[in-house]
N, C-alpha and C positions, 0 to 999 in steps of 0.2 A: 896529427891533429892540426887544424888551422887555428890561427888566432882570431877570436871573435870580438874581444874587447882589447883595445890598444890605448894606453894612456902614456902621453909623452910630456914630461916636464910641467905637469899641471900644478897651478898655484891658485890659491884663493885668499885674498885679503879683504876683510870687511871694512865698511866705511869708518868704523871706530878704530881702525888700525890693527885689529887682531888678525894675525896671519894663521889661518886654519889649515891650509895645505902649502907645503913647501917643495916645489920641484919634484912632484910625484911621477914616477914612471913605472908602468906595470903592464905586462901582457898576460891575458887570460885565454886559455885554450878552450876550444869548443868541447862541451861535454864534461868539463871538470868541475869540481867543487873547490872553491878557494875561500879560506876564512881570513877575514881582516881582524886580527887580534890586537887588542890594545885597551888601555884604561879609558874611563870616561873622559871626554874632552880631547881625545887623541887625534880626531879628524876623520873618524870612520864614517859617521853620518854625513859629513860635509862632502866627502869623496863620492858617496853614493848619490847624494843630492845633485852634485855636479853632473854625474854621468846620466842621471835620469831627467835632467833639464829643470830641476826645481830651483837651483841656484846657478848663476853664470860664473865660470872660472875667470880669473883676472889675468892668467898667463897660461901658456902651453896649449895643448890640444888633446882631444880624445876621439876615438871612433868606436862605434858599436856596429858590427857586421858591415864594416866599410863605410858607414854613414857618419860624417862629422857631427858631433853632438850640438854644435852651434849652427853651422851653415846647412847641415842636412838633418835638422832636429826631428822633422816629421818621420823620416825613415828610421832614425835611431830609436825614437820613442816607441814606434810600432813594434820593435823587436824586444822591448823591455817590459817585464812585469815587476812591480815594486810592492813588497809587503812592509808597510811602515811599522815602527816600533809601537806607536799608540794604536789602541783599538778604537777606531772611529767608524761606527756603522749606524745607519738609520734604525732606531730601536723598534719601530712599529712595522717595518717592511719585512716581507717574507724573504727567506734565504734565496730562493730561486730567482725572485725578481731583482734582488740586489746584484746577483751575479750576471743576470741577463743585461741589466742596465750598464754594468761596467764594460761588457762586450760592445754594446752600442756606442759607448763613448769613444771607442777606437775606430768607429765607422764600419765595424764588421756586420755583415747581415745576420739576421736571426738564424741560429743553428741549434735546435733543441738537442741534437745528438752530442755536440761538443759540450754543451752545458751539463748534460746528464753524465757524460764520461768524467768530466772534472769533479762533479759532486760525488760520484761513486768512488772515484780515486781517493777522495779525502774523507770517505765515510760520512758524507753529508746528505746522501740521497734520501734517506729516511727522515731527514730534518728539513727537507726542501720547503714544506708548507709552514714551518714554524716561523714566528717572528724572531728577529735576531735577539731581542731582549730576553727571550725565553731560553737562550743557549748559555752553556757554561763558558768560562773564560777560554778554555782550550778549544771549544767548538767555534767560538768567535774568531780565534786566530786562524782556524781552518777556513772560515768564510773569507777572511782577508786573503789567504793564499788562493782560494778559488777565484776571487775577483781579479787577482793578478794574473791568473793562468787562462782566463776565459777567452782572451783574444789571441791565444796560442803563441806567446812570445818564445823566443829562443834563449833569452837570458833572464834569469830571475834573481832579483836582489831581495835578500832577507835581512832587515835591520833589527838586530837583537831578537830573533824569532822566539826565544824561550824566556824572555825577561819576565820575571814575576810569576812563572808557572812552577808547579811542583815537579819533583824528580821523575815520577812516573809519566806525567804528561810530556815532560821534556824528551824522554826516550821515545814516546809515540811520535813526536814531531821529527825526531831524527829519522825514524823509519819512513815517514812521509817524504822527507828530503831525499833519502836514498832511492826511494821509488821514482821520484822525479828525474833523478840523474840517470837511472836505467832507461828512461824514455828519451834521453838525449838532451835534456834541458841543462844549460850551463848555469851554475848557481854560485853567487857571491854572497856570503853571509858575514855580518859583523857580529862580534861577540867579545866579551871579556872573560868568558869561561874557557880555560885551557882544555878542560875535559870535553867541551862541546866541539872545539876545533879538532881535537884528537879523534873524536868519535866520527866526525863527518867528512872532514876535508881531505882532499888529495894533496893540496899545498897550503901552506900557512904564510901569510904576509903579516909581519909585525909592524905596527904603525904607532908612533908616539910623537906628540907635539907637531903633528902635520907632516911628518917625514916617514917614508918607508925605510925601516932599519934593515930588514932582510926579507927575502922570499925564498922558502926552501920546501922541498918535499917533506911531507909530514913525518915519515919514518926517520929521515936523517935528522930532522930537528929534534924529535922526541928522544932519539938516541943521544944527541948532544946534551 
């Protein structure tokens, strides 16, 4: 497998002096699921935000699919889908319009077949005419994933994908993520649930106080 995300000595210090990332280095292989495991405030979301172009790192560099996240940001962002932790959707817009709009934001031409495939894949096709305010919390999370996938990215970032959802719904989300992996999507997810990392990830990266403490194959880490 080839490396699709390469992070080299990445650091982020905010204006108030808080150092959120310290010399982070990490290679992520194409088609794998890697879990960033750590407590709240460990730097998980800051790392994702830097790779997705939401915040600018203060040191080091990173590439997504060979595109530098700063100097080649357009190419990098085109390869990335991001599912944020917070559910932020236009409440009165229909599901299908919400997803089509997100595709358009990336400059992709209208493609009804792609939108339908993504919605069917996430069991949302029957809800396509519903307004998002009519959906359950779990279905709203699926809409966020559909929005992130509609421009056909090769890398998907999931920030605490099952935060605040019940156990049954969490397992449903795990199945969705496994299905995406089977289609060749590289997935980076943040979590502070060990069981979630164990259920989904091929490798686990433990992060705390802005530093990567270890990166190991899941089986080896769980055995230890």
